[in-house]
N, C-alpha and C positions, 0 to 999 in steps of 0.2 A: 364412643372409643373403644371399651373393654365389653364383649358381648359373649354370654355362653345361652345354646339354645340347646335347652333338651341334654343335655350334658353328662355322661356316666363315663366313667373309669373304672374297668377290672384289671388286677394285676395276672402276670400269669400263674401264681399261685392258687388265684382262685378267691384274693381276699377284691372285694368290690368297696372301693376309696369313696365315687360319689356316684350319685343315681339322680339321675333326671335334672342337673342343674338348670335353673334358668335367672340368669343374673345380669345385670347393665350397670357399667360406670362410666359416669361421665368423662368426659374430659377434664383432667384438671381437678377431678374427686379426691380426696384421702379418706379410705375406708378400712374398718378394720375387719379381720376374719376371726373366729371365734370358736370355740367347741371343743367339745371335750379329746386326749388325746386320741389319733385313730380316726377323728370325724373327717379326713382328708382335705384339713388346712393346706397340708403342704404341696399335696397332688394338685389341688387346686391355683394355684403358683405357679407350679413345672410347666399344669398344661399353656398358663400364660408365655412362659421363656420359651416355652418346643424342649422343656427336657422330658414332657412326656406327651402322649399324644394318646386322645380318646377314643375307648372303646367303642362309644358312640356320642352323637349331636358332633356341633360347631362349635370353636371357639373364634370370634370376630374380632380384628382391629383394626379399629377405623373404617367399619363395615365390608373388611375381607377378610376373609378366612383362612384358619392359617391352614388347612390342610391342601389351599390352593398352590402352596409355596413349593418349590423345588428345593431340593436336597444344598444347590449352591445356593441359594437363596437366604438360605437360614441364617448361616455368621453376618448378614448385614442386618439383618432381621433383630438379630441377639445384640447389637450393637446401640440398638434404641434403647435398652432392657437394662438399667441397674440392678442387680442380686443380689442380698446382702443376707447370708445365714449368721443362724447362730454361733457358729466357728466360723473367725471368720480367715483361715485356712491362708495366712499370711506363710510368705516367703521366708523363713529366718536367715537364711546366712545373706539377704537383701534390705538395703538400708530401706527406711520408709521411703524416701523418695522414690523406686527404684522399685516398689511394691506397689505403689499408685501410677507409678509412671508404665506398668507394665502392659496393659489393655489398650495406649496412646502407640505404642511399639510395634505390638502385635499390627496394631491398623496402619503401621507405615509413616506414621505424623511426625513431623522434620523437627529436630532439635529444639529450639528457641521454642516452637508454639509446645510442646510440651511438655515445658519447663514453668510458661505462664501458668498453664492449665492445672498441673501438680501445685503451684501454689496457690493459686486461688481454691483448689478444691482443701488444702490445708488450711487458707483461711476459713472456710465456712465453716469446718469440723473443730476449729478451735487447736490444731496442732502447726502452729506458725512456727518455725526455727526448732522443729525436729527433724527435719529431711534428714539429716546424716544418724537419725537413731538405728537400732535394729531391736526387730519385736520384740526380743527378749529383755529388753530394760525397759519394755513399758507395762502399763497396766491393763486391766481387762477392758478397763473401757475406753483406754488409749487405742487398744487395738480394734478395739469394734468401730472408731472413728476411723483408724487406717480402712479398714474394711470399706465402708462408707464412703470415703474420699476416691477410693478405688472403683466402686461403683458409681459415682459420680463426676464421674472426671471425663467419661466420655458425653458430656451433657444429655441423660438418655431422656426421652420423654416417659419413661414409665419407671417406677421403683417397686419392686419385690420386695418386701425384707419378710424372714421365715424364723418366727421369736428369734428378734435380734437383740432383747433385752434379757434372754432366760437365765444368761451366767451372771449379773449385774444386781447390784444391791440399788435401792429404790429410787436413791438420788441419780445417780447415775444413769438407770434406768429411763427416769423422765426427761434427762437431759439429751436422751438420745433420740428420745420421743419427739421434742422438740426440735432437732436437726432435722427429722423427716418434715414436720411438719414446715420449715421454712425452705425447702426444695419443694413442698406442695405450691408455697406463695410464689414460687419463683416459676409456677407453671409445672411442671410433676405431676403427674396420675400416681401416687401411692395407694399401693394395697399390701397391709402388713397384717400376717397371721399372728395372732397372741393369746395367751394361757393367763396372762395377766389381768383381770377382771378390774380391778380397782384402777389400774392404768389408763385402761381402754377410754372407763367411763368420763377420769378426769379432764380427756382428751378433744372428748366433745363433739365427735364425729362418728356419720354415721358407722354401724356397727352389724355385721351378717354373721347371724351366728350355725354353723354346721351342725344336724345331726348325727349321731354316729351311725351307719348304714348296717341295719341287722343280718 
């Protein structure tokens, strides 16, 4: 499903973020990416999302190299991906419903199907009844759940999460991880970058450790 073939990434600043990565994830797998700060965890996820491109090597999705995608094909490809950041980047002048509906409206989805999907996403993350609430009235955990619902509402086949529990207390972090596990059980391939080794160990999933490149 996701394959890295001798992938390296060097930024214009000269920073070598990844060197000669070979990695294969099966469809429907859930894996954790760990390693010290600066080891390239975020870069790895960004390469899958095509927010960055490799300096060397190939990233393949479903057997197809991402380098073969033309500029016009990238938006459609990204609709298959749900990306969750440590900061969910919510729009504070929009309600919870409008925040989650945003990707569907950009895609031109009709009003009734948009409402159905948003309600389903809210139910999945345990926020039913909070549709009209604004982000400033939410706790940190609830904001993160809105970010997850927004990433899930397009029914992505790949979920990428970059330190999604970094700002949460241990109990909330555990709840968020179980939310990802639920989406994985529904068939999504999930990659989570995390430095919380205790939480990662409790999830009992495959763990990939990145070493910082000197």
